[in-house]
Backbone as CSV, one residue per row, in Angstrom:
resi,resn,N_x,N_y,N_z,CA_x,CA_y,CA_z,C_x,C_y,C_z
1,MET,-3.692,13.229,40.737,-4.459,12.252,39.969,-5.852,12.816,39.684
2,SER,-6.280,12.798,38.414,-7.582,13.326,38.046,-8.680,12.418,38.584
3,ASP,-9.927,12.961,38.596,-11.064,12.169,39.064,-11.249,10.922,38.211
4,LEU,-11.095,11.076,36.880,-11.257,9.938,35.985,-10.176,8.900,36.232
5,SER,-8.934,9.349,36.380,-7.839,8.428,36.630,-8.025,7.710,37.959
6,SER,-8.529,8.436,38.970,-8.777,7.831,40.274,-9.853,6.758,40.186
7,ARG,-10.922,7.042,39.437,-11.993,6.057,39.276,-11.506,4.842,38.511
8,LEU,-10.710,5.071,37.469,-10.149,3.949,36.710,-9.281,3.076,37.608
9,HIS,-8.475,3.719,38.453,-7.622,2.973,39.368,-8.461,2.101,40.302
10,GLN,-9.560,2.630,40.814,-10.439,1.855,41.687,-11.043,0.669,40.942
11,TRP,-11.493,0.896,39.697,-12.065,-0.198,38.919,-11.017,-1.281,38.652
12,ILE,-9.811,-0.858,38.337,-8.728,-1.813,38.071,-8.457,-2.657,39.312
13,GLU,-8.365,-1.993,40.469,-8.086,-2.711,41.712,-9.192,-3.708,42.037
14,ARG,-10.438,-3.330,41.800,-11.551,-4.230,42.078,-11.539,-5.421,41.135
15,LEU,-11.302,-5.167,39.848,-11.216,-6.264,38.887,-10.089,-7.218,39.248
16,ARG,-8.930,-6.648,39.569,-7.775,-7.487,39.910,-8.058,-8.329,41.154
17,ALA,-8.672,-7.715,42.158,-8.963,-8.432,43.394,-9.942,-9.580,43.164
18,ILE,-10.985,-9.321,42.367,-11.960,-10.370,42.055,-11.282,-11.527,41.335
19,ALA,-10.454,-11.206,40.353,-9.794,-12.241,39.561,-8.801,-13.052,40.404
20,GLN,-7.982,-12.371,41.178,-6.980,-13.080,41.978,-7.634,-13.929,43.070
21,THR,-8.701,-13.404,43.676,-9.403,-14.186,44.698,-10.024,-15.427,44.079
22,GLY,-10.650,-15.264,42.919,-11.255,-16.414,42.253,-10.231,-17.472,41.877
23,LEU,-9.086,-17.045,41.391,-8.033,-17.997,41.010,-7.437,-18.709,42.220
24,ALA,-7.437,-18.042,43.357,-6.825,-18.627,44.550,-7.674,-19.734,45.162
25,PHE,-8.985,-19.745,44.866,-9.876,-20.689,45.518,-10.216,-21.889,44.637
26,ASP,-9.218,-22.443,43.984,-9.347,-23.692,43.234,-10.566,-23.726,42.314
27,PRO,-10.652,-22.799,41.359,-11.832,-22.775,40.476,-11.820,-23.919,39.477
28,GLN,-13.015,-24.213,38.926,-13.108,-25.188,37.857,-12.466,-24.607,36.590
29,VAL,-12.300,-25.437,35.578,-11.574,-25.035,34.370,-12.171,-23.773,33.755
30,TYR,-13.505,-23.775,33.544,-14.124,-22.634,32.875,-14.058,-21.376,33.740
31,ASP,-14.238,-21.559,35.048,-14.128,-20.404,35.943,-12.716,-19.846,35.925
32,ARG,-11.722,-20.724,35.923,-10.334,-20.269,35.887,-10.063,-19.449,34.627
33,GLU,-10.592,-19.892,33.504,-10.408,-19.150,32.256,-11.044,-17.762,32.350
34,ARG,-12.213,-17.678,32.964,-12.890,-16.379,33.108,-12.097,-15.451,34.023
35,TYR,-11.589,-15.996,35.134,-10.813,-15.170,36.057,-9.515,-14.691,35.403
36,GLU,-8.902,-15.565,34.592,-7.691,-15.152,33.897,-7.996,-14.053,32.882
37,GLU,-9.165,-14.134,32.224,-9.565,-13.076,31.299,-9.803,-11.769,32.054
38,LEU,-10.416,-11.867,33.230,-10.611,-10.676,34.054,-9.273,-10.048,34.428
39,LEU,-8.318,-10.893,34.802,-7.012,-10.398,35.197,-6.303,-9.739,34.013
40,LYS,-6.440,-10.324,32.823,-5.849,-9.724,31.626,-6.493,-8.372,31.331
41,LEU,-7.814,-8.299,31.500,-8.521,-7.039,31.270,-8.051,-5.963,32.245
42,ALA,-7.898,-6.324,33.516,-7.410,-5.368,34.517,-6.003,-4.900,34.170
43,ALA,-5.164,-5.822,33.683,-3.790,-5.467,33.309,-3.784,-4.520,32.115
44,GLU,-4.650,-4.770,31.134,-4.737,-3.879,29.976,-5.190,-2.487,30.392
45,MET,-6.186,-2.436,31.276,-6.686,-1.145,31.764,-5.596,-0.395,32.526
46,ALA,-4.846,-1.129,33.363,-3.779,-0.498,34.147,-2.693,0.050,33.238
47,ALA,-2.371,-0.706,32.170,-1.327,-0.260,31.245,-1.761,1.008,30.518
48,VAL,-3.009,1.061,30.085,-3.522,2.243,29.398,-3.587,3.433,30.349
49,ASN,-4.050,3.163,31.563,-4.169,4.237,32.549,-2.808,4.806,32.913
50,SER,-1.789,3.954,32.902,-0.444,4.398,33.260,0.222,5.171,32.124
51,ALA,0.118,4.628,30.916,0.811,5.211,29.768,-0.071,6.137,28.943
52,LEU,-1.390,6.139,29.233,-2.368,6.934,28.494,-2.456,6.522,27.028
53,GLN,-1.956,5.330,26.767,-2.082,4.755,25.436,-1.816,3.258,25.563
54,PRO,-2.349,2.453,24.643,-2.158,1.004,24.755,-0.680,0.621,24.814
55,ASP,-0.354,-0.270,25.719,1.027,-0.724,25.869,0.972,-2.230,26.126
56,ALA,1.095,-2.999,25.057,0.940,-4.453,25.150,1.999,-5.087,26.043
57,ALA,3.225,-4.599,25.958,4.311,-5.176,26.759,4.056,-4.964,28.245
58,LEU,3.642,-3.746,28.613,3.349,-3.465,30.018,2.161,-4.275,30.496
59,SER,1.144,-4.381,29.636,-0.046,-5.162,29.976,0.314,-6.622,30.247
60,ASP,1.122,-7.222,29.364,1.543,-8.616,29.541,2.363,-8.790,30.805
61,ALA,3.235,-7.833,31.075,4.086,-7.923,32.263,3.254,-7.841,33.540
62,LEU,2.274,-6.939,33.556,1.401,-6.822,34.719,0.604,-8.102,34.941
63,TYR,0.067,-8.647,33.838,-0.705,-9.881,33.956,0.138,-11.011,34.524
64,GLU,1.318,-11.203,33.990,2.185,-12.281,34.461,2.559,-12.080,35.931
65,HIS,2.813,-10.831,36.315,3.164,-10.539,37.711,1.987,-10.835,38.638
66,TRP,0.802,-10.382,38.270,-0.372,-10.609,39.100,-0.750,-12.088,39.136
67,ARG,-0.636,-12.766,37.985,-1.005,-14.193,37.930,-0.052,-15.006,38.782
68,ALA,1.239,-14.669,38.772,2.229,-15.398,39.558,2.058,-15.173,41.055
69,SER,1.415,-14.053,41.413,1.259,-13.752,42.840,0.101,-14.495,43.472
70,VAL,-0.693,-15.196,42.657,-1.808,-15.970,43.205,-1.257,-17.241,43.813
71,GLY,-1.464,-17.402,45.112,-0.973,-18.589,45.795,-2.091,-19.293,46.524
72,ALA,-1.750,-19.989,47.556,-2.712,-20.738,48.345,-3.434,-19.796,49.300
73,ARG,-4.487,-19.197,48.830,-5.399,-18.350,49.606,-4.717,-17.222,50.353
74,GLU,-3.656,-17.467,51.047,-2.898,-16.413,51.716,-1.468,-16.477,51.209
75,LYS,-0.913,-15.333,50.848,0.454,-15.329,50.318,1.169,-14.107,50.851
76,GLY,2.431,-14.283,51.146,3.207,-13.148,51.604,2.938,-12.836,53.061
77,TYR,2.960,-11.568,53.383,2.788,-11.120,54.763,1.311,-11.205,55.124
78,VAL,0.967,-12.099,56.026,-0.425,-12.315,56.405,-0.864,-11.248,57.404
79,THR,-1.965,-10.575,57.142,-2.474,-9.526,58.015,-3.923,-9.823,58.392
80,PRO,-4.435,-9.172,59.438,-5.844,-9.378,59.805,-6.776,-8.915,58.686
81,LYS,-7.927,-9.580,58.576,-8.964,-9.104,57.673,-9.625,-7.879,58.307
82,VAL,-10.372,-7.134,57.522,-11.032,-5.933,58.024,-12.527,-6.029,57.751
83,GLY,-13.311,-5.869,58.804,-14.760,-5.810,58.678,-15.230,-4.381,58.921
84,VAL,-16.339,-4.011,58.297,-16.870,-2.654,58.449,-18.350,-2.761,58.783
85,GLY,-18.764,-2.060,59.857,-20.145,-2.163,60.302,-20.787,-0.816,60.558
86,ALA,-22.124,-0.831,60.674,-22.908,0.397,60.818,-23.761,0.371,62.072
87,ILE,-23.659,1.423,62.863,-24.534,1.634,64.004,-25.591,2.640,63.561
88,VAL,-26.837,2.178,63.468,-27.915,2.990,62.913,-29.098,3.000,63.886
89,PHE,-29.588,4.182,64.190,-30.765,4.329,65.059,-31.916,4.956,64.282
90,ASN,-33.146,4.611,64.680,-34.318,5.271,64.104,-34.746,6.432,64.991
91,GLU,-35.889,7.055,64.653,-36.340,8.229,65.391,-36.811,7.894,66.803
92,ARG,-37.005,6.605,67.096,-37.406,6.178,68.450,-36.202,5.734,69.279
93,ASP,-35.006,6.057,68.821,-33.765,5.697,69.510,-33.594,4.181,69.633
94,GLU,-34.045,3.473,68.600,-33.882,2.028,68.558,-32.751,1.677,67.588
95,LEU,-32.009,0.645,67.929,-30.818,0.242,67.162,-31.171,-0.795,66.102
96,LEU,-30.628,-0.603,64.902,-30.830,-1.556,63.809,-29.941,-2.774,64.017
97,LEU,-30.561,-3.955,64.046,-29.830,-5.209,64.180,-30.323,-6.199,63.139
98,ILE,-29.434,-7.083,62.715,-29.811,-8.152,61.787,-29.446,-9.492,62.408
99,GLN,-30.218,-10.495,62.060,-29.936,-11.850,62.541,-29.190,-12.611,61.458
100,ARG,-27.970,-12.987,61.768,-27.140,-13.721,60.829,-27.661,-15.145,60.645
101,THR,-27.143,-15.827,59.635,-27.554,-17.210,59.387,-27.158,-18.137,60.524
102,THR,-26.229,-17.695,61.383,-25.850,-18.474,62.557,-26.878,-18.355,63.671
103,GLY,-27.813,-17.403,63.523,-28.800,-17.150,64.561,-28.437,-15.986,65.461
104,HIS,-27.193,-15.522,65.399,-26.738,-14.410,66.224,-27.211,-13.067,65.650
105,TRP,-27.413,-12.101,66.552,-27.826,-10.756,66.158,-26.654,-9.795,66.254
106,LEU,-26.529,-8.920,65.260,-25.426,-7.961,65.208,-25.855,-6.784,64.327
107,PHE,-25.153,-5.667,64.454,-25.396,-4.549,63.544,-24.954,-4.951,62.135
108,PRO,-25.484,-4.323,61.090,-25.083,-4.673,59.718,-23.569,-4.525,59.555
109,THR,-22.950,-5.527,59.009,-21.496,-5.512,58.868,-21.071,-6.461,57.757
110,GLY,-19.885,-6.215,57.212,-19.365,-7.098,56.175,-17.880,-6.865,55.970
111,TRP,-17.249,-7.748,55.228,-15.822,-7.598,54.947,-15.587,-6.401,54.037
112,ALA,-14.489,-5.727,54.256,-14.117,-4.595,53.408,-13.805,-5.094,51.998
113,ASP,-14.269,-4.360,50.995,-14.045,-4.725,49.601,-12.939,-3.865,49.008
114,VAL,-12.104,-4.482,48.209,-11.046,-3.749,47.521,-11.667,-2.729,46.568
115,GLY,-11.108,-1.524,46.534,-11.595,-0.495,45.635,-12.649,0.411,46.235
116,TYR,-13.043,0.143,47.481,-14.023,0.977,48.157,-13.381,1.667,49.359
117,LEU,-13.863,2.872,49.675,-13.532,3.496,50.942,-14.324,2.794,52.042
118,PRO,-13.812,2.776,53.298,-14.577,2.151,54.384,-16.001,2.682,54.483
119,ALA,-16.175,3.994,54.343,-17.517,4.582,54.433,-18.420,4.081,53.309
120,GLN,-17.851,3.832,52.135,-18.633,3.305,51.032,-19.086,1.876,51.296
121,VAL,-18.225,1.102,51.948,-18.591,-0.270,52.315,-19.763,-0.248,53.289
122,VAL,-19.736,0.680,54.252,-20.820,0.806,55.219,-22.150,1.018,54.497
123,ILE,-22.183,1.982,53.590,-23.408,2.293,52.846,-23.891,1.075,52.067
124,LYS,-22.964,0.416,51.403,-23.298,-0.749,50.572,-23.831,-1.904,51.411
125,GLU,-23.174,-2.198,52.542,-23.584,-3.320,53.378,-24.964,-3.111,53.971
126,VAL,-25.238,-1.906,54.472,-26.553,-1.643,55.060,-27.645,-1.779,54.007
127,LEU,-27.401,-1.228,52.825,-28.399,-1.302,51.751,-28.633,-2.744,51.329
128,GLU,-27.561,-3.514,51.171,-27.683,-4.900,50.729,-28.384,-5.763,51.775
129,GLU,-28.060,-5.552,53.051,-28.557,-6.434,54.106,-29.924,-6.030,54.636
130,THR,-30.295,-4.749,54.512,-31.546,-4.295,55.118,-32.439,-3.477,54.193
131,GLY,-31.929,-3.000,53.059,-32.716,-2.155,52.185,-32.786,-0.701,52.614
132,LEU,-32.040,-0.336,53.655,-32.068,1.029,54.178,-30.880,1.834,53.664
133,ARG,-31.085,3.155,53.528,-30.039,4.065,53.091,-29.502,4.840,54.293
134,VAL,-28.180,4.887,54.407,-27.563,5.574,55.540,-26.405,6.443,55.068
135,THR,-26.018,7.361,55.941,-24.830,8.176,55.724,-23.909,8.016,56.928
136,PRO,-22.693,7.501,56.741,-21.740,7.395,57.853,-21.338,8.798,58.323
137,LEU,-21.362,9.012,59.632,-21.028,10.317,60.188,-19.682,10.323,60.895
138,ARG,-19.380,9.258,61.621,-18.088,9.213,62.314,-17.760,7.792,62.746
139,LEU,-16.484,7.567,62.989,-16.013,6.266,63.450,-16.211,6.154,64.961
140,ILE,-16.824,5.065,65.408,-17.034,4.833,66.840,-15.885,4.051,67.444
141,GLY,-15.498,2.954,66.775,-14.477,2.114,67.383,-13.813,1.171,66.401
142,VAL,-12.650,0.677,66.812,-11.917,-0.350,66.080,-11.736,-1.522,67.037
143,TYR,-12.375,-2.648,66.733,-12.411,-3.784,67.640,-11.569,-4.931,67.080
144,ASP,-10.809,-5.558,67.948,-9.938,-6.658,67.555,-10.592,-7.984,67.935
145,SER,-10.642,-8.922,66.984,-11.339,-10.190,67.224,-10.695,-11.030,68.322
146,THR,-9.428,-10.765,68.631,-8.787,-11.540,69.703,-9.382,-11.212,71.064
147,GLN,-10.160,-10.123,71.149,-10.780,-9.743,72.418,-12.157,-10.379,72.611
148,LEU,-12.613,-11.140,71.641,-13.889,-11.831,71.781,-13.805,-12.895,72.861
149,ALA,-14.961,-13.225,73.429,-14.987,-14.255,74.467,-14.502,-15.595,73.919
150,ASN,-14.860,-15.874,72.656,-14.423,-17.113,72.010,-13.805,-16.771,70.655
151,PRO,-12.581,-16.247,70.638,-11.977,-15.821,69.373,-11.710,-16.994,68.443
152,ASN,-11.852,-16.726,67.140,-11.545,-17.721,66.119,-10.079,-17.548,65.727
153,ILE,-9.241,-18.464,66.149,-7.803,-18.295,65.931,-7.432,-18.388,64.456
154,ASP,-8.345,-18.910,63.616,-8.062,-19.027,62.190,-8.506,-17.797,61.406
155,ASN,-9.129,-16.841,62.081,-9.676,-15.699,61.358,-9.528,-14.433,62.198
156,HIS,-8.311,-13.930,62.287,-8.065,-12.697,63.028,-8.556,-11.522,62.197
157,PHE,-9.418,-10.681,62.786,-9.916,-9.535,62.030,-10.089,-8.317,62.928
158,TRP,-10.104,-7.172,62.285,-10.432,-5.905,62.936,-11.781,-5.462,62.415
159,SER,-12.624,-4.948,63.304,-13.946,-4.476,62.923,-14.040,-2.973,63.146
160,LEU,-14.339,-2.226,62.076,-14.520,-0.777,62.154,-16.004,-0.484,62.267
161,SER,-16.390,0.214,63.326,-17.791,0.502,63.578,-18.069,1.989,63.358
162,PHE,-19.009,2.296,62.445,-19.335,3.676,62.101,-20.731,4.051,62.609
163,TYR,-20.839,5.241,63.188,-22.149,5.781,63.557,-22.749,6.416,62.313
164,CYS,-23.986,6.043,61.983,-24.595,6.461,60.730,-25.951,7.127,60.938
165,ARG,-26.287,8.015,60.025,-27.603,8.640,59.992,-28.518,7.837,59.082
166,LEU,-29.719,7.572,59.548,-30.706,6.867,58.729,-31.358,7.859,57.776
167,ASP,-31.234,7.614,56.475,-31.744,8.539,55.469,-33.067,8.103,54.852
168,GLY,-33.352,6.813,54.862,-34.592,6.353,54.251,-34.504,4.915,53.804
169,GLY,-35.426,4.538,52.937,-35.488,3.164,52.479,-36.556,2.380,53.215
170,THR,-36.763,1.151,52.803,-37.736,0.257,53.430,-37.014,-0.963,53.966
171,LEU,-37.266,-1.291,55.222,-36.590,-2.430,55.839,-36.963,-3.705,55.104
172,ASN,-35.953,-4.319,54.490,-36.171,-5.505,53.662,-34.915,-6.348,53.712
173,ARG,-34.925,-7.372,54.522,-33.722,-8.166,54.765,-33.244,-8.882,53.505
174,HIS,-31.919,-9.130,53.472,-31.307,-9.889,52.378,-31.771,-11.341,52.479
175,PRO,-32.259,-11.950,51.387,-32.853,-13.293,51.460,-31.900,-14.416,51.845
176,SER,-30.606,-14.256,51.577,-29.675,-15.354,51.867,-28.700,-15.049,53.003
177,GLU,-28.460,-13.761,53.280,-27.477,-13.409,54.300,-28.110,-13.052,55.643
178,THR,-29.409,-12.768,55.666,-30.053,-12.252,56.855,-31.334,-13.021,57.145
179,LEU,-31.432,-13.596,58.349,-32.642,-14.321,58.738,-33.747,-13.372,59.153
180,ASP,-33.370,-12.270,59.779,-34.350,-11.309,60.259,-33.651,-9.965,60.463
181,ALA,-34.426,-8.911,60.577,-33.864,-7.587,60.800,-34.906,-6.707,61.462
182,GLY,-34.446,-5.765,62.281,-35.387,-4.867,62.938,-34.678,-3.863,63.812
183,PHE,-35.456,-2.945,64.378,-34.940,-1.951,65.308,-35.326,-2.347,66.724
184,PHE,-34.394,-2.202,67.658,-34.614,-2.663,69.029,-34.212,-1.595,70.036
185,SER,-34.999,-1.493,71.114,-34.658,-0.588,72.197,-33.595,-1.235,73.082
186,ARG,-32.983,-0.424,73.917,-31.930,-0.932,74.823,-32.493,-1.974,75.782
187,GLU,-33.774,-1.824,76.130,-34.392,-2.723,77.102,-34.999,-3.958,76.451
188,ASN,-35.012,-4.012,75.137,-35.690,-5.105,74.447,-34.825,-5.705,73.347
189,LEU,-33.563,-5.924,73.659,-32.651,-6.499,72.675,-32.957,-7.981,72.475
190,PRO,-32.743,-8.501,71.272,-32.991,-9.926,71.029,-31.945,-10.784,71.735
191,GLY,-32.260,-12.035,71.932,-31.302,-12.937,72.546,-30.204,-13.329,71.573
192,LEU,-29.192,-13.963,72.079,-28.075,-14.476,71.286,-27.393,-13.372,70.480
193,LEU,-26.918,-12.353,71.198,-26.164,-11.294,70.540,-24.784,-11.803,70.131
194,ALA,-24.279,-11.324,69.003,-22.959,-11.729,68.513,-21.858,-10.984,69.265
195,ARG,-20.665,-11.499,69.166,-19.455,-10.893,69.706,-19.500,-10.663,71.218
196,PRO,-19.731,-11.730,71.970,-19.704,-11.594,73.433,-18.323,-11.157,73.900
197,GLY,-18.297,-10.324,74.918,-17.026,-9.828,75.440,-16.605,-8.518,74.831
198,VAL,-17.314,-8.068,73.778,-17.034,-6.784,73.145,-18.150,-5.811,73.526
199,ARG,-17.787,-4.587,73.852,-18.747,-3.629,74.399,-19.475,-2.835,73.313
200,TRP,-19.806,-3.464,72.210,-20.387,-2.735,71.093,-21.785,-2.196,71.392
201,VAL,-22.565,-2.909,72.214,-23.901,-2.427,72.564,-23.797,-1.153,73.401
202,GLU,-22.958,-1.195,74.410,-22.730,-0.026,75.263,-22.227,1.155,74.439
203,HIS,-21.293,0.906,73.553,-20.713,1.977,72.751,-21.729,2.554,71.766
204,ALA,-22.615,1.705,71.242,-23.615,2.183,70.285,-24.513,3.235,70.924
205,TRP,-25.034,2.932,72.096,-25.928,3.896,72.742,-25.169,5.110,73.268
206,ALA,-23.951,4.909,73.724,-23.150,6.038,74.195,-22.865,7.007,73.059
207,ALA,-22.566,6.471,71.878,-22.313,7.329,70.715,-23.588,8.048,70.294
208,HIS,-24.709,7.336,70.329,-25.984,7.924,69.923,-26.399,9.061,70.851
209,ARG,-26.092,8.929,72.132,-26.474,9.943,73.118,-25.452,11.072,73.220
210,GLY,-24.384,10.975,72.451,-23.357,12.000,72.501,-22.428,11.878,73.684
211,GLU,-22.451,10.729,74.360,-21.622,10.516,75.554,-20.241,9.967,75.200
212,MET,-20.076,9.507,73.979,-18.817,8.913,73.535,-18.270,9.772,72.395
213,THR,-17.283,10.572,72.689,-16.766,11.524,71.699,-15.434,11.096,71.096
214,GLU,-14.752,10.156,71.724,-13.476,9.671,71.191,-13.637,8.282,70.613
215,VAL,-12.828,7.960,69.625,-12.870,6.641,69.000,-12.282,5.593,69.948
216,TYR,-13.022,4.521,70.131,-12.559,3.416,70.981,-11.620,2.509,70.186
217,PHE,-10.586,2.011,70.853,-9.766,0.949,70.264,-9.206,0.102,71.395
218,ASP,-9.029,-1.186,71.113,-8.505,-2.118,72.119,-7.045,-1.798,72.402
219,ARG,-6.711,-1.780,73.682,-5.347,-1.451,74.081,-4.564,-2.667,74.576
220,ALA,-5.249,-3.698,74.964,-4.555,-4.912,75.430,-5.524,-6.058,75.434
């Protein structure tokens, strides 16, 4: 697959995901029309990308197939959601944390977006939530939400945690998603940390110090 074809495929997948998600969440009449137009556009792009020339029949078939697959929020084989987060330290060996709207503190993290690589989601989430630029260097761990002290049985998810290099930017929290943000030492962590029962704090410093060389994952 050429670079252009690969990029087109990513754009198509993102458009389709946006449209199908919007249609699944009971949109108003005008919103539904817009999402259906988005879905038609994604189908047209997919047909051209596949045949390298306009193919109205294929485009219509793709649209009808994708539109019919929109159900009640979850359809088919239900799987855990995937979150992607960043472990970022400054030159003083302090960890970047953000305060969520719930009041809890956690490393920058967000749901994985269709059409992005996990590492790309990491870069995007940190920039959006804190204004900082980072480069993901390696995966630290894969955490299962069922291991939380108080798991949410309605929202099973896996969290991928990446160790990242701080490249620059100015710390500037997101106005609606982040109450506060800052760098903290191991001895001066803020209260009300998120995800009790998960060893993410221990793993963050172990990875930063080079003491954790293998990827962590829950075994039971």
